[in-house]
Z-matrix of the N, CA and C atoms (Angstrom, degrees):
N
C 1 1.453
C 2 1.525 1 109.99
N 3 1.323 2 117.10 1 130.33
C 4 1.458 3 121.23 2 179.16
C 5 1.519 4 109.86 3 -81.36
N 6 1.324 5 117.25 4 117.67
C 7 1.459 6 121.63 5 -179.21
C 8 1.529 7 112.59 6 -98.03
N 9 1.318 8 117.26 7 -5.18
C 10 1.464 9 120.96 8 -172.44
C 11 1.524 10 110.23 9 -92.43
N 12 1.340 11 115.90 10 128.63
C 13 1.459 12 122.18 11 178.16
C 14 1.525 13 108.96 12 -114.28
N 15 1.335 14 117.44 13 145.07
C 16 1.471 15 120.54 14 -172.85
C 17 1.521 16 114.75 15 -71.97
N 18 1.320 17 118.91 16 -16.05
C 19 1.463 18 120.78 17 179.94
C 20 1.516 19 109.34 18 -153.76
N 21 1.327 20 115.92 19 161.46
C 22 1.465 21 120.16 20 178.04
C 23 1.523 22 110.68 21 -62.98
N 24 1.339 23 116.50 22 -39.13
C 25 1.459 24 120.05 23 179.43
C 26 1.521 25 111.42 24 -60.65
N 27 1.323 26 116.58 25 -43.47
C 28 1.462 27 120.45 26 -179.85
C 29 1.527 28 111.74 27 -70.16
N 30 1.338 29 116.62 28 -29.78
C 31 1.461 30 119.79 29 177.79
C 32 1.518 31 112.42 30 -67.10
N 33 1.337 32 117.26 31 -21.19
C 34 1.464 33 121.13 32 179.75
C 35 1.527 34 113.15 33 -99.13
N 36 1.323 35 116.41 34 -5.18
C 37 1.464 36 119.53 35 -177.91
C 38 1.533 37 111.46 36 -61.70
N 39 1.333 38 115.04 37 131.73
C 40 1.454 39 120.48 38 174.45
C 41 1.512 40 115.73 39 82.12
N 42 1.334 41 118.56 40 -2.24
C 43 1.468 42 119.84 41 -177.09
C 44 1.524 43 112.92 42 -122.94
N 45 1.324 44 118.29 43 -1.68
C 46 1.467 45 121.78 44 -176.92
C 47 1.522 46 109.78 45 -109.52
N 48 1.338 47 114.93 46 128.81
C 49 1.468 48 121.09 47 177.89
C 50 1.530 49 109.62 48 -140.68
N 51 1.297 50 116.78 49 160.23
C 52 1.460 51 121.56 50 175.22
C 53 1.526 52 110.13 51 -59.75
N 54 1.336 53 115.50 52 145.91
C 55 1.457 54 121.03 53 172.59
C 56 1.510 55 115.79 54 78.88
N 57 1.335 56 118.84 55 8.74
C 58 1.460 57 120.78 56 -177.04
C 59 1.527 58 112.38 57 -79.18
N 60 1.330 59 114.06 58 162.32
C 61 1.457 60 122.72 59 173.06
C 62 1.519 61 107.99 60 -98.91
N 63 1.350 62 116.52 61 119.07
C 64 1.457 63 123.09 62 178.81
C 65 1.520 64 109.90 63 -112.01
N 66 1.334 65 116.35 64 150.64
C 67 1.460 66 121.90 65 166.12
C 68 1.523 67 107.07 66 -121.59
N 69 1.323 68 116.19 67 138.50
C 70 1.461 69 121.22 68 -176.86
C 71 1.522 70 109.06 69 -129.26
N 72 1.328 71 116.76 70 127.81
C 73 1.449 72 122.02 71 -177.52
C 74 1.516 73 112.98 72 -77.03
N 75 1.331 74 114.77 73 171.13
C 76 1.453 75 121.33 74 178.36
C 77 1.513 76 112.24 75 117.25
N 78 1.324 77 114.52 76 165.37
C 79 1.469 78 122.14 77 177.76
C 80 1.517 79 106.20 78 -140.65
N 81 1.339 80 117.09 79 109.93
C 82 1.456 81 118.28 80 -166.78
C 83 1.518 82 106.98 81 66.67
N 84 1.320 83 116.29 82 -126.34
C 85 1.465 84 120.52 83 173.70
C 86 1.526 85 111.61 84 -105.27
N 87 1.326 86 116.90 85 5.12
C 88 1.467 87 120.81 86 -178.73
C 89 1.522 88 109.96 87 -82.18
N 90 1.328 89 115.75 88 118.33
C 91 1.456 90 120.08 89 176.21
C 92 1.507 91 114.59 90 76.66
N 93 1.334 92 118.40 91 25.45
C 94 1.461 93 118.73 92 176.60
C 95 1.529 94 109.90 93 -84.48
N 96 1.318 95 118.09 94 147.47
C 97 1.469 96 121.33 95 177.28
C 98 1.528 97 110.09 96 -80.29
N 99 1.322 98 116.29 97 80.32
C 100 1.467 99 122.19 98 -171.18
C 101 1.526 100 113.14 99 -55.44
N 102 1.319 101 116.28 100 -49.62
C 103 1.463 102 120.38 101 -176.12
C 104 1.522 103 111.72 102 -66.47
N 105 1.331 104 117.21 103 -38.30
C 106 1.459 105 120.67 104 -179.09
C 107 1.528 106 111.29 105 -70.06
N 108 1.329 107 117.30 106 -36.94
C 109 1.466 108 119.93 107 176.99
C 110 1.523 109 109.88 108 -63.57
N 111 1.330 110 116.82 109 -45.21
C 112 1.465 111 120.32 110 178.82
C 113 1.526 112 111.01 111 -62.40
N 114 1.332 113 116.27 112 -39.07
C 115 1.471 114 119.74 113 179.04
C 116 1.524 115 111.25 114 -67.32
N 117 1.336 116 116.98 115 -37.06
C 118 1.460 117 120.29 116 176.66
C 119 1.524 118 110.12 117 -64.02
N 120 1.323 119 117.01 118 -41.57
C 121 1.468 120 120.42 119 175.03
C 122 1.529 121 110.62 120 -56.58
N 123 1.306 122 116.18 121 -44.16
C 124 1.467 123 120.52 122 -175.37
C 125 1.529 124 113.26 123 -70.61
N 126 1.343 125 117.35 124 -17.23
C 127 1.468 126 118.69 125 176.16
C 128 1.529 127 111.30 126 -69.60
N 129 1.330 128 116.74 127 -23.88
C 130 1.456 129 120.44 128 -177.13
C 131 1.518 130 113.89 129 77.95
N 132 1.335 131 118.21 130 5.40
C 133 1.468 132 120.74 131 178.98
C 134 1.522 133 109.64 132 -58.91
N 135 1.344 134 116.67 133 141.32
C 136 1.463 135 120.20 134 -175.44
C 137 1.519 136 110.59 135 -131.51
N 138 1.333 137 114.97 136 174.89
C 139 1.467 138 122.90 137 -178.91
C 140 1.524 139 111.53 138 58.26
N 141 1.326 140 116.03 139 37.84
C 142 1.460 141 121.13 140 -177.65
C 143 1.526 142 110.92 141 -84.96
N 144 1.316 143 115.79 142 144.97
C 145 1.462 144 122.35 143 166.51
C 146 1.520 145 106.68 144 -104.87
N 147 1.326 146 116.29 145 127.44
C 148 1.462 147 120.25 146 -174.34
C 149 1.526 148 110.42 147 -122.02
N 150 1.333 149 114.84 148 125.10
C 151 1.462 150 122.03 149 174.09
C 152 1.528 151 107.55 150 -93.69
N 153 1.309 152 116.94 151 121.06
C 154 1.459 153 120.78 152 177.89
C 155 1.514 154 108.38 153 -161.44
N 156 1.329 155 117.31 154 143.97
C 157 1.452 156 119.42 155 179.05
C 158 1.514 157 111.45 156 -54.48
N 159 1.321 158 117.42 157 -35.78
C 160 1.461 159 121.99 158 -178.93
C 161 1.526 160 108.82 159 -143.35
N 162 1.330 161 116.23 160 -178.88
C 163 1.466 162 119.68 161 -174.44
C 164 1.518 163 112.31 162 -116.14
N 165 1.322 164 117.25 163 31.08
C 166 1.455 165 120.02 164 179.63
C 167 1.515 166 111.58 165 67.20
N 168 1.313 167 116.92 166 -158.33
C 169 1.462 168 122.58 167 175.86
C 170 1.519 169 107.90 168 -126.91
N 171 1.312 170 116.71 169 170.03
C 172 1.452 171 119.60 170 -179.80
C 173 1.530 172 110.88 171 -57.62
N 174 1.324 173 116.32 172 121.47
C 175 1.454 174 121.20 173 174.65
C 176 1.513 175 116.10 174 83.23
N 177 1.334 176 117.71 175 1.00
C 178 1.468 177 118.72 176 -179.41
C 179 1.522 178 109.35 177 -146.52
N 180 1.338 179 115.44 178 151.79
C 181 1.454 180 119.11 179 -175.59
C 182 1.515 181 109.77 180 63.23
N 183 1.331 182 116.85 181 -142.49
C 184 1.458 183 120.07 182 -179.56
C 185 1.519 184 112.25 183 -65.38
N 186 1.334 185 117.41 184 -14.93
C 187 1.451 186 120.48 185 174.50
C 188 1.520 187 112.19 186 -57.36
N 189 1.324 188 116.99 187 -28.55
C 190 1.469 189 120.55 188 177.43
C 191 1.531 190 111.23 189 -65.12
N 192 1.323 191 116.91 190 -39.72
C 193 1.461 192 120.90 191 -179.32
C 194 1.525 193 111.68 192 -74.58
N 195 1.327 194 116.38 193 -27.24
C 196 1.460 195 119.16 194 174.82
C 197 1.528 196 110.32 195 -70.66
N 198 1.325 197 115.87 196 -39.50
C 199 1.466 198 119.59 197 -179.91
C 200 1.519 199 111.90 198 -63.35
N 201 1.318 200 116.56 199 -35.38
C 202 1.469 201 120.51 200 -179.88
C 203 1.530 202 112.13 201 -89.10
N 204 1.328 203 117.01 202 2.55
C 205 1.462 204 124.19 203 175.66
C 206 1.525 205 111.87 204 60.92
N 207 1.325 206 116.32 205 37.52
C 208 1.461 207 120.07 206 178.81
C 209 1.525 208 112.44 207 -90.35
N 210 1.340 209 117.34 208 -15.22
C 211 1.460 210 121.62 209 -178.98
C 212 1.527 211 109.37 210 -98.50
N 213 1.324 212 115.56 211 125.22
C 214 1.461 213 121.55 212 176.87
C 215 1.522 214 111.63 213 -92.14
N 216 1.358 215 115.93 214 -34.49
C 217 1.462 216 120.26 215 -175.39
C 218 1.520 217 109.72 216 -146.62
N 219 1.334 218 116.10 217 142.18
C 220 1.464 219 122.23 218 174.19
C 221 1.526 220 109.36 219 -115.17
N 222 1.323 221 116.33 220 138.75
C 223 1.472 222 122.93 221 169.88
C 224 1.518 223 105.42 222 -113.47
N 225 1.328 224 117.16 223 104.80
C 226 1.469 225 121.68 224 -166.49
C 227 1.514 226 111.26 225 -145.72
N 228 1.335 227 115.09 226 168.64
C 229 1.463 228 119.94 227 174.11
C 230 1.521 229 112.26 228 -115.01
N 231 1.354 230 118.27 229 -20.19
C 232 1.463 231 120.41 230 -179.62
C 233 1.522 232 109.02 231 -148.95
N 234 1.328 233 116.00 232 128.87
C 235 1.465 234 119.38 233 -176.22
C 236 1.528 235 111.22 234 -136.40
N 237 1.317 236 117.81 235 23.19
C 238 1.455 237 121.17 236 -168.41
C 239 1.506 238 117.55 237 -80.35
N 240 1.335 239 119.17 238 -0.68
C 241 1.458 240 120.35 239 -176.72
C 242 1.524 241 113.11 240 -103.99
N 243 1.316 242 117.56 241 8.46
C 244 1.460 243 120.00 242 -172.06
C 245 1.521 244 110.59 243 -126.10
N 246 1.311 245 116.46 244 107.60
C 247 1.469 246 121.18 245 -177.83
C 248 1.520 247 111.72 246 -67.86
N 249 1.327 248 118.01 247 -35.75
C 250 1.459 249 120.61 248 178.75
C 251 1.518 250 110.73 249 -67.25
N 252 1.326 251 116.62 250 -37.27
C 253 1.469 252 120.26 251 174.11
C 254 1.529 253 109.18 252 -58.18
N 255 1.328 254 115.87 253 -49.78
C 256 1.459 255 120.68 254 -179.37
C 257 1.528 256 111.34 255 -57.80
N 258 1.319 257 116.28 256 -44.55
C 259 1.460 258 120.12 257 -178.19
C 260 1.519 259 110.92 258 -62.89
N 261 1.347 260 116.86 259 -47.19
C 262 1.456 261 119.96 260 -178.48
C 263 1.522 262 111.44 261 -64.64
N 264 1.333 263 116.44 262 -41.36
C 265 1.472 264 119.78 263 -177.97
C 266 1.528 265 110.95 264 -65.64
N 267 1.319 266 117.04 265 -47.25
C 268 1.464 267 120.53 266 -178.52
C 269 1.522 268 111.73 267 -67.07
N 270 1.322 269 117.01 268 -26.14
C 271 1.465 270 121.11 269 178.41
C 272 1.527 271 112.27 270 -85.21
N 273 1.330 272 117.43 271 -1.61
C 274 1.458 273 121.20 272 -179.31
C 275 1.512 274 113.74 273 76.10
N 276 1.335 275 116.96 274 19.71
C 277 1.460 276 121.51 275 -177.62
C 278 1.536 277 112.55 276 -95.26
N 279 1.331 278 116.68 277 -9.08
C 280 1.465 279 121.19 278 -175.09
C 281 1.521 280 108.77 279 -138.42
N 282 1.331 281 116.53 280 128.88
C 283 1.462 282 120.92 281 176.08
C 284 1.526 283 109.27 282 -82.97
N 285 1.329 284 115.64 283 149.85
C 286 1.460 285 120.75 284 -179.41
C 287 1.518 286 109.82 285 -140.39
N 288 1.318 287 116.63 286 127.34
C 289 1.458 288 122.65 287 171.62
C 290 1.526 289 107.68 288 -111.37
N 291 1.336 290 115.63 289 99.96
C 292 1.460 291 119.53 290 179.61
C 293 1.522 292 109.79 291 -72.77
N 294 1.305 293 116.64 292 133.87
C 295 1.456 294 122.93 293 179.44
C 296 1.526 295 108.92 294 -136.00
N 297 1.341 296 118.97 295 127.75
C 298 1.468 297 119.69 296 176.83
C 299 1.527 298 110.54 297 -52.91
N 300 1.316 299 116.14 298 145.57
C 301 1.459 300 120.60 299 -170.71
C 302 1.531 301 113.29 300 -57.92
N 303 1.325 302 116.86 301 -46.19
C 304 1.465 303 119.52 302 179.36
C 305 1.517 304 112.10 303 -66.01
N 306 1.328 305 116.14 304 -36.67
C 307 1.464 306 120.54 305 177.60
C 308 1.519 307 110.58 306 -65.85
N 309 1.335 308 116.25 307 -40.40
C 310 1.472 309 119.92 308 178.27
C 311 1.524 310 110.78 309 -60.87
N 312 1.329 311 116.56 310 -45.01
C 313 1.464 312 120.57 311 178.69
C 314 1.524 313 111.18 312 -61.43
N 315 1.331 314 116.30 313 -41.50
C 316 1.460 315 119.79 314 -178.20
C 317 1.525 316 111.47 315 -72.18
N 318 1.339 317 117.99 316 -33.33
C 319 1.464 318 120.33 317 176.97
C 320 1.532 319 110.65 318 -63.84
N 321 1.331 320 116.25 319 -38.48
C 322 1.462 321 120.09 320 176.69
C 323 1.528 322 110.95 321 -69.85
N 324 1.341 323 116.42 322 -44.82
C 325 1.459 324 119.87 323 -179.95
C 326 1.525 325 110.55 324 -60.96
N 327 1.339 326 116.43 325 -41.39
C 328 1.451 327 120.57 326 179.25
C 329 1.529 328 110.62 327 -63.81
N 330 1.326 329 116.83 328 -39.59
C 331 1.457 330 120.00 329 177.33
C 332 1.515 331 112.05 330 -59.68
N 333 1.334 332 116.10 331 -41.39
C 334 1.458 333 120.11 332 178.90
C 335 1.515 334 113.38 333 -71.39
N 336 1.336 335 116.32 334 -26.36
C 337 1.470 336 121.02 335 -177.57
C 338 1.522 337 112.80 336 -92.37
N 339 1.337 338 116.98 337 -1.75
C 340 1.459 339 119.58 338 -179.93
C 341 1.511 340 114.13 339 78.24
N 342 1.333 341 117.53 340 22.30
C 343 1.464 342 122.91 341 177.95
C 344 1.527 343 107.68 342 -97.72
N 345 1.322 344 119.91 343 117.35
C 346 1.468 345 120.49 344 -172.18
C 347 1.515 346 114.74 345 -72.32
N 348 1.337 347 117.98 346 -27.86
C 349 1.458 348 120.73 347 -177.24
C 350 1.520 349 109.06 348 -163.83
N 351 1.332 350 116.13 349 165.95
C 352 1.468 351 121.61 350 178.03
C 353 1.521 352 108.25 351 -153.60
N 354 1.336 353 116.40 352 164.97
C 355 1.453 354 122.15 353 178.88
C 356 1.525 355 110.42 354 -109.31
N 357 1.338 356 115.89 355 140.13
C 358 1.457 357 121.64 356 178.47
C 359 1.522 358 109.41 357 -143.91
N 360 1.335 359 116.71 358 151.52
C 361 1.463 360 120.63 359 176.22
C 362 1.529 361 111.13 360 -82.30
N 363 1.311 362 117.64 361 -15.99
C 364 1.460 363 121.31 362 -178.49
C 365 1.522 364 110.78 363 -64.66
N 366 1.323 365 116.39 364 125.95
C 367 1.456 366 121.17 365 177.41
C 368 1.510 367 115.00 366 95.27
N 369 1.334 368 118.61 367 -9.23
C 370 1.462 369 120.59 368 179.29
C 371 1.535 370 109.27 369 -61.59
N 372 1.326 371 115.68 370 133.19
C 373 1.456 372 120.57 371 179.75
C 374 1.518 373 114.03 372 83.59
N 375 1.333 374 117.62 373 7.46
C 376 1.462 375 121.97 374 179.66
C 377 1.525 376 109.59 375 -123.81
N 378 1.333 377 115.69 376 179.50
C 379 1.468 378 120.18 377 177.44
C 380 1.522 379 112.10 378 -61.21
N 381 1.324 380 116.40 379 -25.54
C 382 1.461 381 120.55 380 -179.59
C 383 1.528 382 111.34 381 -58.21
N 384 1.335 383 116.86 382 -32.56
C 385 1.461 384 121.23 383 -174.69
C 386 1.526 385 113.15 384 -90.71
N 387 1.315 386 118.34 385 -5.52
C 388 1.458 387 120.49 386 -175.99
C 389 1.530 388 111.52 387 -62.77
N 390 1.336 389 114.87 388 129.26
C 391 1.457 390 120.80 389 178.15
C 392 1.514 391 114.90 390 79.39
N 393 1.338 392 117.73 391 4.35
C 394 1.465 393 121.35 392 -178.64
C 395 1.529 394 110.49 393 -108.25
N 396 1.315 395 115.12 394 156.14
C 397 1.459 396 120.33 395 179.40
C 398 1.531 397 110.53 396 -68.31
N 399 1.341 398 116.00 397 134.21
C 400 1.461 399 121.95 398 174.95
C 401 1.527 400 108.73 399 -112.85
N 402 1.326 401 115.72 400 143.67
C 403 1.456 402 119.54 401 179.00
C 404 1.527 403 109.04 402 -146.04
N 405 1.327 404 115.29 403 148.01
C 406 1.463 405 120.10 404 -178.90
C 407 1.526 406 110.63 405 -99.87
N 408 1.333 407 115.52 406 131.24
C 409 1.462 408 122.73 407 174.11
C 410 1.526 409 108.37 408 -130.06
N 411 1.320 410 116.68 409 123.79
C 412 1.466 411 121.90 410 176.02
C 413 1.529 412 112.15 411 51.42
N 414 1.323 413 115.62 412 40.76
C 415 1.451 414 120.06 413 175.27
C 416 1.512 415 115.51 414 82.97
N 417 1.325 416 118.44 415 3.88
C 418 1.462 417 122.06 416 179.09
C 419 1.524 418 109.93 417 -120.53
N 420 1.329 419 115.36 418 145.82
C 421 1.459 420 121.32 419 178.91
C 422 1.524 421 109.88 420 -89.50
N 423 1.313 422 115.61 421 134.95
C 424 1.458 423 122.74 422 179.24
C 425 1.532 424 109.08 423 -123.73
N 426 1.322 425 115.68 424 151.78
C 427 1.461 426 121.41 425 175.80
C 428 1.527 427 108.88 426 -109.11
N 429 1.321 428 116.43 427 140.08
C 430 1.453 429 119.84 428 179.01
C 431 1.525 430 110.10 429 -86.97
N 432 1.310 431 115.47 430 129.65
C 433 1.465 432 122.47 431 177.58
C 434 1.519 433 108.93 432 -115.27
N 435 1.333 434 116.59 433 133.70
C 436 1.445 435 121.63 434 178.19
C 437 1.527 436 110.58 435 -82.56
N 438 1.319 437 115.89 436 145.93
C 439 1.463 438 121.19 437 175.99
C 440 1.522 439 110.50 438 -68.16
N 441 1.319 440 115.59 439 158.85
C 442 1.456 441 121.96 440 176.93
C 443 1.527 442 109.13 441 -112.61
N 444 1.323 443 115.69 442 126.87
C 445 1.461 444 120.71 443 177.36
C 446 1.528 445 108.24 444 -132.66
N 447 1.340 446 116.87 445 88.44
C 448 1.466 447 120.26 446 -176.15
C 449 1.527 448 112.72 447 -66.76
N 450 1.334 449 114.49 448 154.56
C 451 1.462 450 119.34 449 174.90
C 452 1.526 451 110.56 450 -62.88
N 453 1.336 452 115.42 451 -42.06
C 454 1.470 453 121.67 452 -179.83
C 455 1.519 454 108.41 453 -137.86
N 456 1.317 455 117.12 454 135.94
C 457 1.463 456 120.79 455 173.47
C 458 1.528 457 109.16 456 -115.72
N 459 1.322 458 114.98 457 138.85
C 460 1.460 459 122.85 458 176.86
C 461 1.524 460 107.21 459 -117.86
N 462 1.330 461 116.52 460 121.17
C 463 1.460 462 118.57 461 -177.40
C 464 1.522 463 110.58 462 -140.64
N 465 1.325 464 115.02 463 174.61
C 466 1.465 465 121.76 464 -174.90
C 467 1.519 466 109.26 465 -130.53
N 468 1.320 467 116.00 466 135.68
C 469 1.457 468 122.16 467 172.54
C 470 1.524 469 108.52 468 -132.32
N 471 1.306 470 116.32 469 165.78
C 472 1.462 471 120.78 470 179.93
C 473 1.527 472 110.88 471 -79.90
N 474 1.326 473 115.68 472 -48.77
C 475 1.462 474 119.92 473 -173.05
C 476 1.519 475 109.17 474 -141.59
N 477 1.323 476 115.83 475 146.77
C 478 1.463 477 121.76 476 175.89
C 479 1.512 478 108.79 477 -139.88
N 480 1.338 479 115.61 478 153.98
C 481 1.463 480 117.52 479 165.99
C 482 1.534 481 107.86 480 -97.48
N 483 1.313 482 116.82 481 175.74
C 484 1.460 483 120.34 482 -173.66
C 485 1.524 484 113.32 483 -67.36
N 486 1.321 485 117.05 484 -13.06
C 487 1.463 486 120.64 485 175.78
C 488 1.523 487 112.23 486 -89.41
N 489 1.328 488 116.55 487 -4.34
C 490 1.463 489 120.50 488 177.98
C 491 1.506 490 114.83 489 92.96
N 492 1.331 491 118.96 490 5.00
C 493 1.461 492 120.25 491 174.23
C 494 1.529 493 108.61 492 -66.10
N 495 1.348 494 117.01 493 135.27
C 496 1.460 495 121.08 494 -168.71
C 497 1.523 496 113.32 495 -116.79
N 498 1.331 497 114.18 496 145.54
C 499 1.460 498 122.64 497 170.98
C 500 1.526 499 106.97 498 -125.84
N 501 1.328 500 116.56 499 130.22
C 502 1.456 501 121.87 500 178.15
C 503 1.527 502 109.92 501 -101.63
N 504 1.321 503 116.04 502 158.06
C 505 1.459 504 120.68 503 -178.50
C 506 1.527 505 110.55 504 -112.86
N 507 1.291 506 115.81 505 110.46
C 508 1.458 507 124.07 506 173.98
C 509 1.528 508 111.92 507 49.90
N 510 1.360 509 117.35 508 -133.00
C 511 1.462 510 119.68 509 -172.57
C 512 1.519 511 113.35 510 -69.27
N 513 1.322 512 118.79 511 -12.18
C 514 1.463 513 120.59 512 175.74
C 515 1.525 514 111.56 513 -67.94
N 516 1.322 515 116.18 514 -6.59
C 517 1.465 516 120.15 515 175.36
C 518 1.531 517 109.96 516 -66.90
N 519 1.300 518 118.29 517 -46.24
C 520 1.469 519 128.44 518 178.56
C 521 1.532 520 114.66 519 14.65
N 522 1.334 521 118.44 520 -116.08
C 523 1.468 522 121.76 521 -177.22
C 524 1.527 523 113.04 522 -82.48
N 525 1.320 524 118.36 523 -7.14
C 526 1.454 525 120.18 524 -169.60
C 527 1.532 526 115.22 525 -60.88
N 528 1.338 527 120.22 526 -44.37
C 529 1.470 528 117.80 527 179.49
C 530 1.526 529 112.94 528 -61.08
N 531 1.332 530 117.06 529 -42.79
C 532 1.466 531 120.30 530 -179.13
C 533 1.522 532 110.93 531 -65.44
N 534 1.334 533 117.04 532 -39.40
C 535 1.469 534 121.01 533 178.10
C 536 1.527 535 110.21 534 -63.93
N 537 1.333 536 116.52 535 -46.02
C 538 1.467 537 119.90 536 -179.76
C 539 1.524 538 111.80 537 -62.41
N 540 1.331 539 116.86 538 -38.97
C 541 1.462 540 120.90 539 179.60
C 542 1.521 541 112.62 540 -65.91
N 543 1.330 542 116.32 541 -36.98
C 544 1.460 543 120.16 542 -168.83
C 545 1.522 544 114.22 543 -77.01
N 546 1.327 545 117.86 544 -28.79
C 547 1.454 546 120.42 545 -171.61
C 548 1.525 547 114.17 546 -68.19
N 549 1.327 548 115.63 547 138.05
C 550 1.466 549 119.53 548 171.53
C 551 1.523 550 109.76 549 -62.99
N 552 1.334 551 115.87 550 -36.56
C 553 1.462 552 122.40 551 168.70
C 554 1.517 553 106.58 552 -124.04
N 555 1.312 554 116.71 553 123.89
C 556 1.457 555 121.81 554 -174.53
C 557 1.530 556 109.95 555 -113.50
N 558 1.344 557 115.44 556 117.91
C 559 1.463 558 121.92 557 179.99
C 560 1.533 559 107.68 558 -112.61
N 561 1.315 560 116.82 559 127.35
C 562 1.466 561 121.08 560 -173.69
C 563 1.521 562 110.67 561 -123.62
N 564 1.316 563 115.43 562 132.22
C 565 1.469 564 123.62 563 175.92
C 566 1.525 565 108.19 564 -98.96
N 567 1.325 566 117.41 565 130.43
C 568 1.465 567 121.22 566 -177.23
C 569 1.525 568 110.68 567 -132.34
N 570 1.333 569 115.07 568 161.38
C 571 1.460 570 120.92 569 179.95
C 572 1.518 571 113.29 570 -93.59
N 573 1.325 572 116.07 571 -15.23
C 574 1.470 573 119.86 572 -179.50
C 575 1.523 574 109.34 573 -154.64
N 576 1.324 575 116.23 574 139.19
C 577 1.458 576 121.93 575 175.76
C 578 1.520 577 108.62 576 -122.81
N 579 1.341 578 116.23 577 128.33
C 580 1.467 579 121.48 578 -178.48
C 581 1.524 580 108.89 579 -119.37
N 582 1.307 581 115.58 580 170.69
C 583 1.461 582 120.70 581 179.15
C 584 1.525 583 110.80 582 -66.43
N 585 1.312 584 115.59 583 148.24
C 586 1.465 585 119.67 584 174.48
C 587 1.533 586 109.63 585 -59.95
N 588 1.307 587 115.69 586 131.13
C 589 1.461 588 121.05 587 -177.56
C 590 1.510 589 113.19 588 98.41
N 591 1.335 590 117.98 589 -11.13
C 592 1.465 591 120.99 590 -178.87
C 593 1.526 592 112.56 591 -78.47
N 594 1.324 593 117.45 592 -21.03
C 595 1.459 594 120.70 593 -179.80
C 596 1.529 595 110.46 594 -87.49
N 597 1.309 596 115.88 595 139.15
C 598 1.461 597 120.98 596 173.46
C 599 1.534 598 107.60 597 -63.25
N 600 1.321 599 119.01 598 122.32
C 601 1.467 600 120.11 599 -179.09
C 602 1.520 601 113.53 600 -53.60
N 603 1.344 602 117.06 601 -33.81
C 604 1.464 603 120.01 602 179.56
C 605 1.520 604 112.60 603 -73.75
N 606 1.340 605 117.61 604 -12.82
C 607 1.465 606 121.09 605 -179.32
C 608 1.519 607 112.62 606 -95.17
N 609 1.324 608 117.47 607 -7.10
C 610 1.467 609 121.06 608 -177.95
C 611 1.525 610 109.71 609 -76.07
N 612 1.329 611 116.10 610 126.32
C 613 1.457 612 121.27 611 -179.56
C 614 1.527 613 112.99 612 -90.19
N 615 1.327 614 117.17 613 -31.21
C 616 1.465 615 120.37 614 179.55
C 617 1.524 616 108.37 615 -141.64
N 618 1.338 617 117.43 616 126.30
C 619 1.468 618 119.60 617 -178.07
C 620 1.517 619 111.96 618 -73.36
N 621 1.316 620 115.23 619 153.58
C 622 1.449 621 122.31 620 -174.73
C 623 1.513 622 115.11 621 -65.34
N 624 1.326 623 118.54 622 -11.07
C 625 1.463 624 120.39 623 178.78
C 626 1.524 625 111.12 624 -61.74
N 627 1.338 626 116.93 625 -23.51
C 628 1.462 627 120.94 626 -179.76
C 629 1.529 628 112.92 627 -88.84
N 630 1.313 629 117.82 628 -3.64
C 631 1.468 630 121.18 629 -173.02
C 632 1.524 631 109.89 630 -113.18
N 633 1.338 632 116.22 631 124.94
C 634 1.457 633 120.96 632 179.94
C 635 1.520 634 113.02 633 -101.54
N 636 1.347 635 116.67 634 -34.48
C 637 1.461 636 120.96 635 -177.53
C 638 1.522 637 109.81 636 -139.81
N 639 1.341 638 115.22 637 141.14
C 640 1.462 639 122.57 638 179.22
C 641 1.524 640 109.91 639 -123.44
N 642 1.333 641 115.49 640 144.01
C 643 1.462 642 119.60 641 172.46
C 644 1.527 643 108.42 642 -138.62
N 645 1.311 644 116.07 643 138.77
C 646 1.457 645 122.03 644 -178.87
C 647 1.532 646 110.13 645 -89.24
N 648 1.324 647 115.95 646 129.15
C 649 1.463 648 122.26 647 170.82
C 650 1.520 649 107.08 648 -134.43
N 651 1.330 650 115.32 649 88.40
C 652 1.470 651 120.95 650 -173.95
C 653 1.521 652 112.88 651 -80.61
N 654 1.331 653 118.09 652 -7.30
C 655 1.472 654 120.94 653 -175.61
C 656 1.524 655 111.00 654 -127.57
N 657 1.310 656 116.84 655 46.66
C 658 1.466 657 120.45 656 179.33
C 659 1.522 658 110.74 657 -62.28
N 660 1.332 659 115.73 658 144.66
C 661 1.460 660 120.59 659 -177.45
C 662 1.522 661 112.28 660 -70.18
N 663 1.347 662 117.49 661 -39.24
C 664 1.473 663 122.94 662 179.76
C 665 1.525 664 111.13 663 54.25
N 666 1.298 665 115.57 664 54.58
C 667 1.466 666 120.67 665 -178.47
C 668 1.528 667 111.40 666 -66.62
N 669 1.315 668 116.52 667 148.03
C 670 1.462 669 122.87 668 176.76
C 671 1.520 670 108.76 669 -97.64
N 672 1.341 671 117.11 670 136.26
C 673 1.459 672 120.52 671 -177.79
C 674 1.529 673 111.67 672 -62.22
N 675 1.313 674 115.62 673 -54.76
C 676 1.465 675 120.39 674 -179.20
C 677 1.520 676 108.80 675 -138.48
N 678 1.306 677 116.03 676 124.41
C 679 1.463 678 120.01 677 177.62
C 680 1.529 679 108.56 678 -106.87
N 681 1.311 680 116.47 679 119.25
C 682 1.459 681 122.05 680 179.89
C 683 1.518 682 108.77 681 -116.40
N 684 1.321 683 116.56 682 123.20
C 685 1.452 684 120.44 683 -179.18
C 686 1.524 685 109.42 684 -124.62
N 687 1.311 686 116.35 685 155.88
C 688 1.457 687 122.48 686 179.34
C 689 1.519 688 108.63 687 -108.72
N 690 1.311 689 116.33 688 131.01
C 691 1.458 690 120.11 689 179.61
C 692 1.526 691 110.69 690 -63.91
N 693 1.327 692 116.23 691 136.44
C 694 1.457 693 120.06 692 178.58
C 695 1.529 694 110.62 693 -72.81
N 696 1.306 695 115.08 694 139.45
C 697 1.455 696 119.52 695 179.36
C 698 1.528 697 110.60 696 -65.35
N 699 1.323 698 114.86 697 137.27
C 700 1.477 699 119.47 698 177.46
C 701 1.504 700 113.88 699 86.49
N 702 1.347 701 117.79 700 1.72
C 703 1.463 702 120.00 701 -179.81
C 704 1.520 703 109.24 702 -97.25
């Protein structure tokens, strides 16, 4: 089966609809699937629920979908870099399900592993636990968290072979493997595609069984959220 699509737009053809649940990889702007996010914006799909550790920044990453008002709800752990997100949320225009970062990662991992729910002590006694089942184990209270299994996942890897086996590069690995695993349809943006068998099996971070569609983006912008520099002395 050919998993490679000639463009991000074509990789999303036939699988995007209004009201879907999406998961998007990345941490801040590190390792986000830039081309796929832009292509999702261009589909015009609306009323989307998006699972992502954060919401990008104004005008870039998921910030583009917030500007076009295509996102109805975010399931996130950190959203502090996006002023438009803040404005929409405070105005009651955007729903938000806050999830502790480790819990969010585990909810995605559980979705990919076929585990419907799990118990954790994180969030007990806080708003995170409101309306959720609580249970006691060994004298401690735990809250039950449901797994996340998005309709479509958009993620980023460094390198793939034609079978979809993935290699991530350093911190860009972040949420991407869990996002790719969890999606009912998993679309992955990569910087390089090699022949099947060219990757060292021990170097593969995620097997191709989790990947349905691949798109090459060899010239990703890789924008930095905040660049802070110190003036050189004597200049």
